[in-house]
C-alpha atoms as one frame of an Amber mdcrd trajectory, in Angstrom:
protein
  -7.274   1.721  -8.424  -7.485  -1.797  -8.217 -10.291  -3.996  -7.394 -12.444
  -4.351  -4.555 -11.451  -7.570  -2.956 -13.847  -6.629   0.520 -16.248  -3.965
   0.997 -17.000  -2.812   4.519 -19.417   0.303   6.200 -16.780   2.607   5.984
 -13.546   1.417   3.655 -12.662  -1.018   1.535 -10.200  -3.171   0.651  -8.414
  -3.397  -2.539  -5.768  -4.577  -4.071  -3.010  -2.193  -4.762  -2.149  -0.685
  -7.759   1.139   0.743  -9.324   0.136   4.065 -10.647  -2.006   5.500  -8.047
  -0.541   3.577  -4.978   3.963   4.159  -5.643   4.413   7.178  -4.339   2.348
   7.286  -1.486   4.169   3.268  -0.203   7.453   4.040  -1.122   7.039   7.541
   1.082   4.748   5.596   4.311   8.100   2.674   3.677  10.407   5.545   4.331
   9.068   7.791   7.336  10.354   6.789  10.016   7.896   7.092  12.903   6.360
   4.716  10.139   9.492   2.445  10.021   9.997   2.281  13.442   7.451  -0.394
  13.966   8.247  -3.078  10.773  10.764  -4.889  10.736  12.628  -3.153   7.666
  13.893  -0.231  10.096  16.529   1.029   6.623  14.902   3.175   4.011  14.475
   1.871   1.273  15.221   3.145  -2.652  12.266   4.358  -5.206  13.968   0.602
  -7.298  13.343  -1.188  -4.145   9.973  -0.028  -4.036   9.342  -0.544  -7.527
  10.685  -4.507  -7.311   7.771  -5.087  -4.213   5.110  -4.022  -5.757   6.210
  -6.049  -9.152   7.367  -9.367  -7.831   4.796 -12.691  -8.081   3.162 -13.420
  -4.057   1.627 -16.798  -4.734   1.712 -17.298  -0.143   0.800 -13.389   0.463
  -0.526 -10.325  -0.589  -1.496  -6.759   0.078  -4.323  -4.448  -0.011  -4.890
  -1.158   0.138  -6.868   0.474   3.103  -9.070   3.040   0.618 -12.394   5.529
   2.289 -15.282   5.247   1.406 -17.126   8.525  -0.468 -17.155  10.647  -2.948
 -13.257  11.794  -2.697 -12.287   7.734  -1.895  -8.427   7.781  -0.188  -5.491
   4.830   0.619  -5.063   5.420   4.319  -3.156   2.434   4.384  -1.982  -0.988
   3.524
């Protein structure tokens, strides 16, 4: 998991980690109910998601929303 960027009472915001977050993020971006509200309306390939994780970011970044507790869960970005 990536380092915590901001810690709250119920969740932490941390950087995305390909090793732990890739599959989930790829499933989410290809879920029609989630994609309905995004600018990207077409499904993306695994390669495209890998390129997203690998790209250099200078002006923006994506954080994982992770619940606190004994078994933290990545519940969104």
